[in-house]
N, C-alpha and C positions, 0 to 999 in steps of 0.2 A: 915517690918511686913509681915508675910505670910498670905495674905488675902484669905479666901475661895471664895470671889467674883471674885478674879483674876483667880481662877481655876474652876469657876462654870461650871459644866458639867451636861449633862442629857442623859438618855438612849435613843437610837434610836430603835424603833421597828424593829426587825431583820427579821421578816417574814411578808410579805404583807398579810393581812387578805384574800385578793382575792386568794392568792395561796392556803391557807388552804381550802377556799370554793371550789376551783377546785379539790383539793384532796378529799374533802368530797363527791363531786358529783361523782367522778370516783369510789371510793370505794362503795358508796351506789348503783350506777347503776350496778356495777359488781355483787354485792350481789343480786340485784333484778333479773339480768339476770340468775344467778344460780337458784334462786327460780323458775323463769318461766320455766327453763329447767327441773327442778325437777318435776314440776307439770305435764309435758307431759309424764313422765315415768309411765308405768303401773306396779306398784309394785306387784299386784296379779299375773300378767303373769310371772314376774320374779320368784316368789315363786313356781308357778306350774311347771315351766320348770325343767325337770329332767336332770340337768347338773351340773358338778362340779363348773361351773361359777356362778350358781344361787346365792349361799350364798355370794360370793364375790361381785357380782353386787348389791345385796340387801343392803349389808353393805356400799358399796360406795355411793349409792343413799342417804342413811340415813346420811352419813358423809357430803355429799354435802349440804343437808338441814341445818345441824348444821353450816357448814362453811358460807353458804349464810346468815343465820340469824345473825351470829356473825359479818359478814362484814357490814350488814346493821346497826347493832348497833354501829360498829366502825365509820361508816359514820356519824351517828347521833352525836357521841362524837366529831368527827372532826368539825362538824357544830357548836357544842357548843364552841369548842376551837376558831373557827373563830370569833364567836360572842364576846367571851371574849376578844380576841386579838383586835378586832375593838374598843371595849370599852376602852381598855388599851391605844390604839393609841390616842383616843380622849383625855384621861387624860394627856398623855405625851405632846400632842400638846398644851394644855392649859398651862402646866408648862413651855414648851419651850418659849412661848411668854413672860412669866414673867421673866424667867431666862435671856433671850436675853436682856430684858430691864435693868436688874441688871448689866449685863456685859457692856452694853453701858454706863451706868452711872458710872461704875467703870473706864472704859477707859477715860471718860470725866474727872473724878477726877485726873487720872494720868496726862492727858494733862494740866489741870489747875495747878497742882502742879509744873510741868515742867516750865510752863509759869511764875508762881510766883517766882520760883527760878531764872529764866532768867531775868525777868523784875523787878528788885528790886526798891522799892520806892526811890525817890530822897534823902530822909533823911538818907537812909542806905548808908554809905560811906566806913567805915573801914572793914577790913577782919573779925574782931570780930563781927561787926554788921551784916555782910552778913551771917556768921554762925548762929547767933542768929535768923535772919529772916528765914533761911532755916529750923531751928528747929521748929519755929512757923508753917511754911508751912507743915512740916512733921506731926506735931501733928494734924493739921486740916485735912490733908489727912487721917491719921489713924483713926480719929473719923468718917469720912465719910465711910471709908472702913469697919469699925466695924459695922456701921448701915446697910450697904449693906450685910454683912455676916449674920446678923440677919434676913434680908428679905429672903436671899437665903435659910437659914435653914427652915424658915417658909413655903416657897414654896415646899421644899422637904418633909417636914412633912405632908403637905396637900396632896401631891401626894401619899405618902405612905398610908395615911388613905383611900383615894378614891380608890386606886388600889388594896388594900388588898383583898376584896371579889372576884375581878376579877382574881387575882393571885391564890387564893384558888381553883377556878374552873379550871383554866388552869393547876394547879398542878395535880389535879385528872386525867385530860386527859393524861398528860404526864406520870403519873405512870402507866396508862393503857397500853401505847404503849412502853415505854422504861424502866419501873421499877424505881429503885432508883439510879442506877449507870449510868453515861453517856455511851452511846453506842460507840463501836469502830468506827462506820461509821458516827456518828452524824446525821445531817439533822433534819427534823421537826423543822425548825427555830433554828438550832444548839441547839436543846433541849431548845427551847424558850430562846435563849441567856443565856445558862447555868443557867436555872431556874431564868430568868430575874435578871441577875447580883446578884445572891445569895439573892433573896427575897428583891429586891428594896434597896440595899445599894447605887444604882444609881451612879456607877463609870464608866459606859460604854459610848462610843459614836460610831458614824458610822465608824470611822477609826479603833478603837479598834476591833470592830467586824470583819472587813475585815482582819485585821492582824491575828486574832484568826482563821478565816476561812481558811487562807492560811498556818496555822501552824507556823507562825512567832512570835506568842505570846501565851504563856500558863501560867496557874496559875494566881495569883493575879496581877493586873496591877502594874508595877513598879512605885514607887513614884519618886519624884525629877524631874530631867530634862527630863527623858524619858516621863513622864506624861505631862510635859510642852510642849514637842515637839508635841504631839498629840493635845493638846489644841491650840497651835499656828497654826498648820495646819488647824484645824477646824475653827479658827477665821479668817484665811486668805483665807478660801474657797478653800484650796488645795484639789483636788480630792483624795478620799481614794485610788484609784488605784496608784496614784503617790507615796504615802507613802509606800504602799505595794511593789512597784517596788524598791524604795530606800532601804527599809529594806532587801529585798531579794537579790538584786544585790550587796549591799555593806555590808551585814551581820550586820546591825545596831541592837544593843541590848542595854539594860540598862547599861551594863558595859562600853560601849563606851562613855557614858555621864559622867562617874566618873571623867574624867580629868577636868571637869568644877567645880566639888564640891570643896569647899574651896576657889575658886577664888572670888574676889569681883565683883559682877554684877552691871553694871551701865545701866539704862534704858533710852532710848531716848523718845522724845515726842510721837512717834508712837507706843510705847510699845515694841520696839525691844531691844534685850539684847546684850551688849558689856561686855567683861570681862577684868579687869585690871590684868596683869600678875605680879606675884611676881618677884623681881629682881634676884632670884636664880633659876628660872625655866630652865629646860634643853631645848635644841633646839627641841628634839623629842616631849616633852610634849607641847611646844608652837605650833608646827605644828599640833598636834592632837587637841589642844584647838581651833585653827583657824578653822579647818575643822568642828568640832562639833558645833561651834558657827553658821556657815552657816546652818548646818543641823537643829539645834534647832529653828532658827528663821523662817524657812519655807517661806522665802521671804525677799527681800531686801527693798521693797517699792520704789525702783527706778522707776520713772514714775508715782508715785501716787501724784496727785495734783499739778504737775508742768511739764513744757516742758522739753524734753531731746533731746540729740543728736542722740540717738540710741533707737531702739525698745527693751524694757526690755526682758532679757532672762527668760524664765519660770523656776520656781523651779522644778527640775527634777533629776532623777538618772543620766542622762547624764551630768548635770551641776555639780553634786557631783564628777563625774569621771573627768570632766575637771579641777576642782580645785585640785583634787588629783594629776593629771598629771602635772599641773602647779607647785604645791608645790615640786614635785620630780625634775623638771627642775631647780627650784630656791632653791634647798636644802641648798646652801651655805648661803642664807639669814637667815636660821634657825640655821644651825650648827655653824656659825661664828657671824652673826650680832646681833642676840638676846642678846648674851653675851656682844658684843661690846657696844650696846646701854645702857644696864643696867650697865656695868662696867664703863661707862663714865658719869653716873648720869642721863640718860634719863629714860623714862618709856614707856611702850607699852600696848595697848589694842587690843584684838581681835575684829573683826567687822562682821556685818551680811553678808557682801558680800565675806567673806572668805579670808581676808588678815589682816595684822597688821598695826596699826597706832600708831605713837609715837611722842614724842617731848621732848625738854629739853636736858640737858647735858652740858659738859664742852666745852672749846674752840676747842678741837679736834673734838668732836661730831658736833659742829656748822658748820664745813666745809661741812658736808654731807647733809645739808638742805638749799636749796637756793630758792629765789623768795617766792612763797606761800608755797612751800614744795617740796620734792623730793622723788620719789619712787626708792628704791633699792631692786630689786628682789621682794619679797613679803612684804616688809616693806615700808610704806609711812611715811616719817618723816616730820611733820609740821614744818615750819620755825618759831617756837617760841623757841628761844634758851635758854633764861635765866628766866623762870618763877619762882616765889617764891616757888611753889610746883608743880612739873611736873605732879604728879598723880592727884592733884586737878584741874589743868588746863585741863587735859584730861576729867575729870568728867564734868567740865563746858561745854566743847565742845560737848560731847555726849548729855548731858541733854538739851542743847540749840537746837540741831538738825541742826545747821548751821556750816559753815566753820569759822575758826578763823585765824587771822593774827597778825603780830607784826607791830606797827607803827615805825616811824623813831627813836623813843627813845627806841625801843625794848619792849614797853608795849603791852600786848595782847588786842585785841578787837574783837568783834563778827561781822562777815560779814553777808551778806544776802543770799549767795549761800547755797542751801540746801545741807546738809552733804551727803545725799544719792547720789546726783549727783557728788559731788567731789570724793567720794569713788569709784564710777563707773569709773570715769576718771582715777583714780590712779590704779584701778585694771586692766584696759586696758594697762597701762604702765607695770604692772606686767606680763601680757601676752606677751608684747613685749620682756621683759627680758627673758622669757621662750623660746620664738620662735627664738630669735636672738642669744641667748647665751650671756655670760658675756661680752666678748670682742667685739662681734658684736654689742651689744647694746651701749657700750661705744663709739664705732666708729660712730654709727648713731647719738648719742646725740651730738657729736662734729661736724659732717659734715651735719646733716639734722635735727636740733632740731625743726624747724618749722613743718616738716613733721611728726615727732614723736608726737608732741602736737596735730596736726590736726587729726591724726589717733586715738588719745585717746578722742577726742571731745572737741573742743575749748569752747563751751558753758558750758559743764559739768565741765570743768576745771576752769571756771571763767575768761576766756580770752576775752569774748565778752558778 
């Protein structure tokens, strides 16, 4: 269900009212200075002076008076705009509080649904009963989300009603200064955020504005995963400057997210997105989907709410580049192993930390996942070899938010290790593959497996 509450957004005022106040004072004071200067000029003396300059000077003085009066009027209009904008800011702040509350309740509902799917009642035993219980959980969640959607629309409707008179006043000021068409140089609050997001359709946020300021986004806001990217970054508290840097340095546009369209999205308890790859996907598309999954999530949540072996790496343009470079070094794991896993009955998902996770397969595939699992290049294969349904087992693992293992009988069970920690451990193994090269890593695994694991984080890997 595509819930509006999940995408709840609000406009950020894009010009501080204090800035307009400063502009108002500057224009007004300059106009007053011109008027004071004009008052000191003796018009009669200019007219009596018999010189070819007399007429020119008389006209210039008259023009200065007109200009000064106009500037004072413009200063007053800017003052009106500042007052209108301050009122608008107050309305937005009120709405933000309500919308933030809706988003929190939506996130709570997502977490509750994940917990309900994970912790089935004792009476639910068979796979059919689990599916039936999940359907009940889904219906309860969608009912809650529908109610939150209604609240969200109510908040937006109230904001539109309260802000309309203010926007009318602001529009009159804008028409005075910039006319009806956007100026080539913009400014004046980027023409009050492009006429306040086309008269309060309320699709903008702080990050969108910065992207528009930098010329990295034009026209209507792209829908789909590009929009989700900005929402995730906003929710995760990512600085707008970071998103601008990622978009600029890596040329991120809406088209880059198209590789995720049509893939099955699986959400973990923290709201992060994983994508189940179809078994016919190419290595290039798998590589692009992995990268864009990292970009989309705007953070891995490694280090959130639990201890870790390492300081979390900040989401950044540098991290995007590091993942690109690691993918290039481990290109064989996309070009060859994606098809190998799928061809032998396994399944793969992209992960928020920029690698692949998979499980299942035939006896040949089983050889390549040992202990709790094994990383091969950019692919971490969980050691659950013979699940009834490899795709469903991956869904269960993601939705639980924890690592899963196989018992002595080969039956899967949920562990207590946070999945974010395990994936960080395995991603460090992927870095080792990239740094050492294929045969160098094989040699170190054979000769120094303890050192390899310690370098990846023993706690994060579940070894202690």
